[in-house]
mmCIF file of the N, C-alpha and C atoms, coordinates in Angstrom:
data_MODEL
# 
_entry.id   MODEL 
# 
loop_
_atom_site.group_PDB 
_atom_site.id 
_atom_site.type_symbol 
_atom_site.label_atom_id 
_atom_site.label_alt_id 
_atom_site.label_comp_id 
_atom_site.label_asym_id 
_atom_site.label_entity_id 
_atom_site.label_seq_id 
_atom_site.pdbx_PDB_ins_code 
_atom_site.Cartn_x 
_atom_site.Cartn_y 
_atom_site.Cartn_z 
_atom_site.occupancy 
_atom_site.B_iso_or_equiv 
_atom_site.pdbx_formal_charge 
_atom_site.auth_seq_id 
_atom_site.auth_comp_id 
_atom_site.auth_asym_id 
_atom_site.auth_atom_id 
_atom_site.pdbx_PDB_model_num 
ATOM 1   N N  . MET A 1 1  ? 127.561 131.518 104.132 1.00 0.00 ? 1  MET A N  1 
ATOM 2   C CA . MET A 1 1  ? 128.036 132.229 103.787 1.00 0.00 ? 1  MET A CA 1 
ATOM 3   C C  . MET A 1 1  ? 129.628 132.692 102.381 1.00 0.00 ? 1  MET A C  1 
ATOM 4   N N  . THR A 1 2  ? 128.368 133.642 101.706 1.00 0.00 ? 2  THR A N  1 
ATOM 5   C CA . THR A 1 2  ? 128.988 133.577 100.387 1.00 0.00 ? 2  THR A CA 1 
ATOM 6   C C  . THR A 1 2  ? 129.016 134.955 99.728  1.00 0.00 ? 2  THR A C  1 
ATOM 7   N N  . THR A 1 3  ? 130.353 135.287 99.164  1.00 0.00 ? 3  THR A N  1 
ATOM 8   C CA . THR A 1 3  ? 129.986 136.712 97.824  1.00 0.00 ? 3  THR A CA 1 
ATOM 9   C C  . THR A 1 3  ? 130.022 136.463 96.571  1.00 0.00 ? 3  THR A C  1 
ATOM 10  N N  . SER A 1 4  ? 128.478 136.777 95.889  1.00 0.00 ? 4  SER A N  1 
ATOM 11  C CA . SER A 1 4  ? 127.691 136.075 94.663  1.00 0.00 ? 4  SER A CA 1 
ATOM 12  C C  . SER A 1 4  ? 127.837 137.717 94.039  1.00 0.00 ? 4  SER A C  1 
ATOM 13  N N  . ILE A 1 5  ? 128.162 137.135 92.850  1.00 0.00 ? 5  ILE A N  1 
ATOM 14  C CA . ILE A 1 5  ? 128.486 138.301 91.558  1.00 0.00 ? 5  ILE A CA 1 
ATOM 15  C C  . ILE A 1 5  ? 127.413 137.608 91.575  1.00 0.00 ? 5  ILE A C  1 
ATOM 16  N N  . ILE A 1 6  ? 126.576 138.439 90.686  1.00 0.00 ? 6  ILE A N  1 
ATOM 17  C CA . ILE A 1 6  ? 124.742 137.943 89.840  1.00 0.00 ? 6  ILE A CA 1 
ATOM 18  C C  . ILE A 1 6  ? 125.549 138.733 88.843  1.00 0.00 ? 6  ILE A C  1 
ATOM 19  N N  . VAL A 1 7  ? 125.650 137.810 87.546  1.00 0.00 ? 7  VAL A N  1 
ATOM 20  C CA . VAL A 1 7  ? 125.293 139.195 86.246  1.00 0.00 ? 7  VAL A CA 1 
ATOM 21  C C  . VAL A 1 7  ? 124.082 138.833 85.428  1.00 0.00 ? 7  VAL A C  1 
ATOM 22  N N  . GLY A 1 8  ? 123.614 140.009 85.844  1.00 0.00 ? 8  GLY A N  1 
ATOM 23  C CA . GLY A 1 8  ? 122.013 140.058 85.310  1.00 0.00 ? 8  GLY A CA 1 
ATOM 24  C C  . GLY A 1 8  ? 121.030 140.476 86.503  1.00 0.00 ? 8  GLY A C  1 
ATOM 25  N N  . GLY A 1 9  ? 121.360 140.596 87.071  1.00 0.00 ? 9  GLY A N  1 
ATOM 26  C CA . GLY A 1 9  ? 120.567 139.973 88.041  1.00 0.00 ? 9  GLY A CA 1 
ATOM 27  C C  . GLY A 1 9  ? 119.105 141.366 89.010  1.00 0.00 ? 9  GLY A C  1 
ATOM 28  N N  . SER A 1 10 ? 118.841 142.083 87.650  1.00 0.00 ? 10 SER A N  1 
ATOM 29  C CA . SER A 1 10 ? 117.726 142.605 87.994  1.00 0.00 ? 10 SER A CA 1 
ATOM 30  C C  . SER A 1 10 ? 116.395 142.603 87.186  1.00 0.00 ? 10 SER A C  1 
ATOM 31  N N  . SER A 1 11 ? 116.950 141.175 86.254  1.00 0.00 ? 11 SER A N  1 
ATOM 32  C CA . SER A 1 11 ? 115.309 140.818 86.331  1.00 0.00 ? 11 SER A CA 1 
ATOM 33  C C  . SER A 1 11 ? 115.425 139.029 85.565  1.00 0.00 ? 11 SER A C  1 
ATOM 34  N N  . GLY A 1 12 ? 114.174 138.736 86.104  1.00 0.00 ? 12 GLY A N  1 
ATOM 35  C CA . GLY A 1 12 ? 114.131 137.117 85.549  1.00 0.00 ? 12 GLY A CA 1 
ATOM 36  C C  . GLY A 1 12 ? 114.942 135.915 85.847  1.00 0.00 ? 12 GLY A C  1 
ATOM 37  N N  . LEU A 1 13 ? 115.540 135.348 84.951  1.00 0.00 ? 13 LEU A N  1 
ATOM 38  C CA . LEU A 1 13 ? 116.243 133.806 86.241  1.00 0.00 ? 13 LEU A CA 1 
ATOM 39  C C  . LEU A 1 13 ? 117.565 134.593 87.216  1.00 0.00 ? 13 LEU A C  1 
ATOM 40  N N  . GLY A 1 14 ? 118.058 135.360 86.412  1.00 0.00 ? 14 GLY A N  1 
ATOM 41  C CA . GLY A 1 14 ? 119.457 136.220 87.484  1.00 0.00 ? 14 GLY A CA 1 
ATOM 42  C C  . GLY A 1 14 ? 119.066 137.089 88.801  1.00 0.00 ? 14 GLY A C  1 
ATOM 43  N N  . ARG A 1 15 ? 117.070 137.732 88.351  1.00 0.00 ? 15 ARG A N  1 
ATOM 44  C CA . ARG A 1 15 ? 116.532 138.268 90.031  1.00 0.00 ? 15 ARG A CA 1 
ATOM 45  C C  . ARG A 1 15 ? 116.628 137.138 91.062  1.00 0.00 ? 15 ARG A C  1 
ATOM 46  N N  . ALA A 1 16 ? 116.318 136.054 90.272  1.00 0.00 ? 16 ALA A N  1 
ATOM 47  C CA . ALA A 1 16 ? 115.663 135.147 91.063  1.00 0.00 ? 16 ALA A CA 1 
ATOM 48  C C  . ALA A 1 16 ? 116.219 134.085 92.170  1.00 0.00 ? 16 ALA A C  1 
ATOM 49  N N  . VAL A 1 17 ? 117.902 134.359 91.244  1.00 0.00 ? 17 VAL A N  1 
ATOM 50  C CA . VAL A 1 17 ? 119.362 133.862 91.731  1.00 0.00 ? 17 VAL A CA 1 
ATOM 51  C C  . VAL A 1 17 ? 119.481 134.535 92.776  1.00 0.00 ? 17 VAL A C  1 
ATOM 52  N N  . ALA A 1 18 ? 119.473 135.528 92.679  1.00 0.00 ? 18 ALA A N  1 
ATOM 53  C CA . ALA A 1 18 ? 120.358 136.906 93.946  1.00 0.00 ? 18 ALA A CA 1 
ATOM 54  C C  . ALA A 1 18 ? 119.172 136.911 94.775  1.00 0.00 ? 18 ALA A C  1 
ATOM 55  N N  . GLN A 1 19 ? 118.461 136.305 94.129  1.00 0.00 ? 19 GLN A N  1 
ATOM 56  C CA . GLN A 1 19 ? 116.786 136.461 96.007  1.00 0.00 ? 19 GLN A CA 1 
ATOM 57  C C  . GLN A 1 19 ? 116.604 135.102 96.534  1.00 0.00 ? 19 GLN A C  1 
ATOM 58  N N  . ARG A 1 20 ? 117.559 134.291 95.629  1.00 0.00 ? 20 ARG A N  1 
ATOM 59  C CA . ARG A 1 20 ? 117.787 132.702 96.278  1.00 0.00 ? 20 ARG A CA 1 
ATOM 60  C C  . ARG A 1 20 ? 119.063 132.642 96.891  1.00 0.00 ? 20 ARG A C  1 
ATOM 61  N N  . PHE A 1 21 ? 120.417 132.833 96.674  1.00 0.00 ? 21 PHE A N  1 
ATOM 62  C CA . PHE A 1 21 ? 121.627 133.992 97.395  1.00 0.00 ? 21 PHE A CA 1 
ATOM 63  C C  . PHE A 1 21 ? 121.257 134.647 98.528  1.00 0.00 ? 21 PHE A C  1 
ATOM 64  N N  . ALA A 1 22 ? 120.603 134.894 98.384  1.00 0.00 ? 22 ALA A N  1 
ATOM 65  C CA . ALA A 1 22 ? 120.510 136.918 99.739  1.00 0.00 ? 22 ALA A CA 1 
ATOM 66  C C  . ALA A 1 22 ? 119.676 136.273 100.906 1.00 0.00 ? 22 ALA A C  1 
ATOM 67  N N  . ASP A 1 23 ? 118.593 135.634 100.124 1.00 0.00 ? 23 ASP A N  1 
ATOM 68  C CA . ASP A 1 23 ? 118.128 134.100 100.846 1.00 0.00 ? 23 ASP A CA 1 
ATOM 69  C C  . ASP A 1 23 ? 118.356 133.497 102.208 1.00 0.00 ? 23 ASP A C  1 
ATOM 70  N N  . ARG A 1 24 ? 119.398 132.669 101.722 1.00 0.00 ? 24 ARG A N  1 
ATOM 71  C CA . ARG A 1 24 ? 120.694 132.244 101.697 1.00 0.00 ? 24 ARG A CA 1 
ATOM 72  C C  . ARG A 1 24 ? 121.371 132.773 102.877 1.00 0.00 ? 24 ARG A C  1 
ATOM 73  N N  . GLY A 1 25 ? 121.927 134.104 103.188 1.00 0.00 ? 25 GLY A N  1 
ATOM 74  C CA . GLY A 1 25 ? 122.568 134.467 103.905 1.00 0.00 ? 25 GLY A CA 1 
ATOM 75  C C  . GLY A 1 25 ? 123.298 135.057 102.933 1.00 0.00 ? 25 GLY A C  1 
ATOM 76  N N  . ASP A 1 26 ? 124.257 135.345 101.936 1.00 0.00 ? 26 ASP A N  1 
ATOM 77  C CA . ASP A 1 26 ? 124.932 135.340 100.727 1.00 0.00 ? 26 ASP A CA 1 
ATOM 78  C C  . ASP A 1 26 ? 125.084 137.447 100.778 1.00 0.00 ? 26 ASP A C  1 
ATOM 79  N N  . THR A 1 27 ? 126.087 137.239 100.942 1.00 0.00 ? 27 THR A N  1 
ATOM 80  C CA . THR A 1 27 ? 126.354 138.400 100.651 1.00 0.00 ? 27 THR A CA 1 
ATOM 81  C C  . THR A 1 27 ? 126.616 138.577 99.475  1.00 0.00 ? 27 THR A C  1 
ATOM 82  N N  . VAL A 1 28 ? 125.674 139.313 98.143  1.00 0.00 ? 28 VAL A N  1 
ATOM 83  C CA . VAL A 1 28 ? 125.151 139.514 96.336  1.00 0.00 ? 28 VAL A CA 1 
ATOM 84  C C  . VAL A 1 28 ? 125.061 140.843 96.181  1.00 0.00 ? 28 VAL A C  1 
ATOM 85  N N  . LEU A 1 29 ? 126.415 140.428 94.928  1.00 0.00 ? 29 LEU A N  1 
ATOM 86  C CA . LEU A 1 29 ? 126.270 141.748 94.596  1.00 0.00 ? 29 LEU A CA 1 
ATOM 87  C C  . LEU A 1 29 ? 125.823 141.609 92.346  1.00 0.00 ? 29 LEU A C  1 
ATOM 88  N N  . ILE A 1 30 ? 124.876 142.947 92.636  1.00 0.00 ? 30 ILE A N  1 
ATOM 89  C CA . ILE A 1 30 ? 123.840 143.156 91.041  1.00 0.00 ? 30 ILE A CA 1 
ATOM 90  C C  . ILE A 1 30 ? 124.284 143.601 90.108  1.00 0.00 ? 30 ILE A C  1 
ATOM 91  N N  . SER A 1 31 ? 124.828 143.202 89.111  1.00 0.00 ? 31 SER A N  1 
ATOM 92  C CA . SER A 1 31 ? 125.091 143.642 87.902  1.00 0.00 ? 31 SER A CA 1 
ATOM 93  C C  . SER A 1 31 ? 123.491 143.976 86.566  1.00 0.00 ? 31 SER A C  1 
ATOM 94  N N  . SER A 1 32 ? 123.606 145.039 86.293  1.00 0.00 ? 32 SER A N  1 
ATOM 95  C CA . SER A 1 32 ? 123.166 145.018 85.170  1.00 0.00 ? 32 SER A CA 1 
ATOM 96  C C  . SER A 1 32 ? 123.013 145.911 84.445  1.00 0.00 ? 32 SER A C  1 
ATOM 97  N N  . ARG A 1 33 ? 122.161 145.077 83.069  1.00 0.00 ? 33 ARG A N  1 
ATOM 98  C CA . ARG A 1 33 ? 122.572 146.141 81.824  1.00 0.00 ? 33 ARG A CA 1 
ATOM 99  C C  . ARG A 1 33 ? 122.039 146.859 81.961  1.00 0.00 ? 33 ARG A C  1 
ATOM 100 N N  . THR A 1 34 ? 120.628 147.161 82.437  1.00 0.00 ? 34 THR A N  1 
ATOM 101 C CA . THR A 1 34 ? 119.899 148.523 82.272  1.00 0.00 ? 34 THR A CA 1 
ATOM 102 C C  . THR A 1 34 ? 119.767 149.063 84.081  1.00 0.00 ? 34 THR A C  1 
ATOM 103 N N  . THR A 1 35 ? 120.787 149.876 84.170  1.00 0.00 ? 35 THR A N  1 
ATOM 104 C CA . THR A 1 35 ? 120.544 150.824 85.252  1.00 0.00 ? 35 THR A CA 1 
ATOM 105 C C  . THR A 1 35 ? 120.241 151.441 85.912  1.00 0.00 ? 35 THR A C  1 
ATOM 106 N N  . ALA A 1 36 ? 118.710 151.748 85.671  1.00 0.00 ? 36 ALA A N  1 
ATOM 107 C CA . ALA A 1 36 ? 116.494 151.950 85.600  1.00 0.00 ? 36 ALA A CA 1 
ATOM 108 C C  . ALA A 1 36 ? 116.763 151.305 86.299  1.00 0.00 ? 36 ALA A C  1 
ATOM 109 N N  . ARG A 1 37 ? 116.994 149.841 85.608  1.00 0.00 ? 37 ARG A N  1 
ATOM 110 C CA . ARG A 1 37 ? 116.194 148.733 86.923  1.00 0.00 ? 37 ARG A CA 1 
ATOM 111 C C  . ARG A 1 37 ? 117.182 147.838 87.702  1.00 0.00 ? 37 ARG A C  1 
ATOM 112 N N  . ALA A 1 38 ? 118.619 148.785 88.342  1.00 0.00 ? 38 ALA A N  1 
ATOM 113 C CA . ALA A 1 38 ? 119.555 148.182 89.155  1.00 0.00 ? 38 ALA A CA 1 
ATOM 114 C C  . ALA A 1 38 ? 118.817 148.951 90.523  1.00 0.00 ? 38 ALA A C  1 
ATOM 115 N N  . PRO A 1 39 ? 118.463 150.283 90.735  1.00 0.00 ? 39 PRO A N  1 
ATOM 116 C CA . PRO A 1 39 ? 117.489 150.326 91.909  1.00 0.00 ? 39 PRO A CA 1 
ATOM 117 C C  . PRO A 1 39 ? 116.983 149.414 93.149  1.00 0.00 ? 39 PRO A C  1 
ATOM 118 N N  . GLN A 1 40 ? 115.818 149.305 91.676  1.00 0.00 ? 40 GLN A N  1 
ATOM 119 C CA . GLN A 1 40 ? 114.935 148.357 92.343  1.00 0.00 ? 40 GLN A CA 1 
ATOM 120 C C  . GLN A 1 40 ? 114.994 147.274 92.071  1.00 0.00 ? 40 GLN A C  1 
ATOM 121 N N  . ALA A 1 41 ? 116.126 146.399 91.950  1.00 0.00 ? 41 ALA A N  1 
ATOM 122 C CA . ALA A 1 41 ? 115.912 145.299 92.006  1.00 0.00 ? 41 ALA A CA 1 
ATOM 123 C C  . ALA A 1 41 ? 116.748 144.185 93.232  1.00 0.00 ? 41 ALA A C  1 
ATOM 124 N N  . GLU A 1 42 ? 117.424 145.963 93.430  1.00 0.00 ? 42 GLU A N  1 
ATOM 125 C CA . GLU A 1 42 ? 118.385 145.984 94.777  1.00 0.00 ? 42 GLU A CA 1 
ATOM 126 C C  . GLU A 1 42 ? 117.465 146.219 96.145  1.00 0.00 ? 42 GLU A C  1 
ATOM 127 N N  . ASP A 1 43 ? 115.915 147.348 96.386  1.00 0.00 ? 43 ASP A N  1 
ATOM 128 C CA . ASP A 1 43 ? 115.772 147.201 97.160  1.00 0.00 ? 43 ASP A CA 1 
ATOM 129 C C  . ASP A 1 43 ? 115.282 146.354 97.276  1.00 0.00 ? 43 ASP A C  1 
ATOM 130 N N  . ARG A 1 44 ? 114.302 145.722 96.293  1.00 0.00 ? 44 ARG A N  1 
ATOM 131 C CA . ARG A 1 44 ? 113.804 143.810 96.326  1.00 0.00 ? 44 ARG A CA 1 
ATOM 132 C C  . ARG A 1 44 ? 114.801 143.583 97.084  1.00 0.00 ? 44 ARG A C  1 
ATOM 133 N N  . THR A 1 45 ? 116.413 143.145 96.461  1.00 0.00 ? 45 THR A N  1 
ATOM 134 C CA . THR A 1 45 ? 116.275 141.805 97.882  1.00 0.00 ? 45 THR A CA 1 
ATOM 135 C C  . THR A 1 45 ? 117.464 142.475 99.671  1.00 0.00 ? 45 THR A C  1 
ATOM 136 N N  . ARG A 1 46 ? 118.057 143.587 99.121  1.00 0.00 ? 46 ARG A N  1 
ATOM 137 C CA . ARG A 1 46 ? 117.526 143.822 100.401 1.00 0.00 ? 46 ARG A CA 1 
ATOM 138 C C  . ARG A 1 46 ? 116.347 143.881 101.746 1.00 0.00 ? 46 ARG A C  1 
ATOM 139 N N  . LEU A 1 47 ? 115.698 144.172 100.705 1.00 0.00 ? 47 LEU A N  1 
ATOM 140 C CA . LEU A 1 47 ? 114.355 143.463 102.006 1.00 0.00 ? 47 LEU A CA 1 
ATOM 141 C C  . LEU A 1 47 ? 114.453 142.347 102.670 1.00 0.00 ? 47 LEU A C  1 
ATOM 142 N N  . ALA A 1 48 ? 114.201 141.244 101.987 1.00 0.00 ? 48 ALA A N  1 
ATOM 143 C CA . ALA A 1 48 ? 114.579 139.939 102.074 1.00 0.00 ? 48 ALA A CA 1 
ATOM 144 C C  . ALA A 1 48 ? 115.599 139.683 102.326 1.00 0.00 ? 48 ALA A C  1 
ATOM 145 N N  . ALA A 1 49 ? 117.047 140.865 102.412 1.00 0.00 ? 49 ALA A N  1 
ATOM 146 C CA . ALA A 1 49 ? 118.537 139.659 102.820 1.00 0.00 ? 49 ALA A CA 1 
ATOM 147 C C  . ALA A 1 49 ? 119.389 141.441 103.063 1.00 0.00 ? 49 ALA A C  1 
ATOM 148 N N  . PRO A 1 50 ? 119.362 141.670 104.336 1.00 0.00 ? 50 PRO A N  1 
ATOM 149 C CA . PRO A 1 50 ? 120.513 142.794 104.436 1.00 0.00 ? 50 PRO A CA 1 
ATOM 150 C C  . PRO A 1 50 ? 121.660 142.584 104.043 1.00 0.00 ? 50 PRO A C  1 
ATOM 151 N N  . ARG A 1 51 ? 122.783 141.587 104.187 1.00 0.00 ? 51 ARG A N  1 
ATOM 152 C CA . ARG A 1 51 ? 123.787 141.504 103.568 1.00 0.00 ? 51 ARG A CA 1 
ATOM 153 C C  . ARG A 1 51 ? 123.748 142.648 102.482 1.00 0.00 ? 51 ARG A C  1 
ATOM 154 N N  . LEU A 1 52 ? 123.271 143.253 101.216 1.00 0.00 ? 52 LEU A N  1 
ATOM 155 C CA . LEU A 1 52 ? 123.797 142.739 99.823  1.00 0.00 ? 52 LEU A CA 1 
ATOM 156 C C  . LEU A 1 52 ? 124.649 144.103 99.536  1.00 0.00 ? 52 LEU A C  1 
ATOM 157 N N  . GLY A 1 53 ? 125.706 143.943 98.384  1.00 0.00 ? 53 GLY A N  1 
ATOM 158 C CA . GLY A 1 53 ? 126.802 144.856 98.194  1.00 0.00 ? 53 GLY A CA 1 
ATOM 159 C C  . GLY A 1 53 ? 126.097 145.511 97.928  1.00 0.00 ? 53 GLY A C  1 
ATOM 160 N N  . SER A 1 54 ? 127.020 147.116 97.903  1.00 0.00 ? 54 SER A N  1 
ATOM 161 C CA . SER A 1 54 ? 126.268 147.988 96.591  1.00 0.00 ? 54 SER A CA 1 
ATOM 162 C C  . SER A 1 54 ? 127.210 148.009 95.890  1.00 0.00 ? 54 SER A C  1 
# 
């Protein structure tokens, strides 16, 4: 397991990568240019893998 920082992780390819890393058990830190979308991305990823960093 590793810690991954995903820039642009609230949508699109960044979100898919964050989800994939979380699914394999990594700790995921999501950075988002749009703060309004970041909480939703975090919630979706946390449901799949609880080792999500904030």
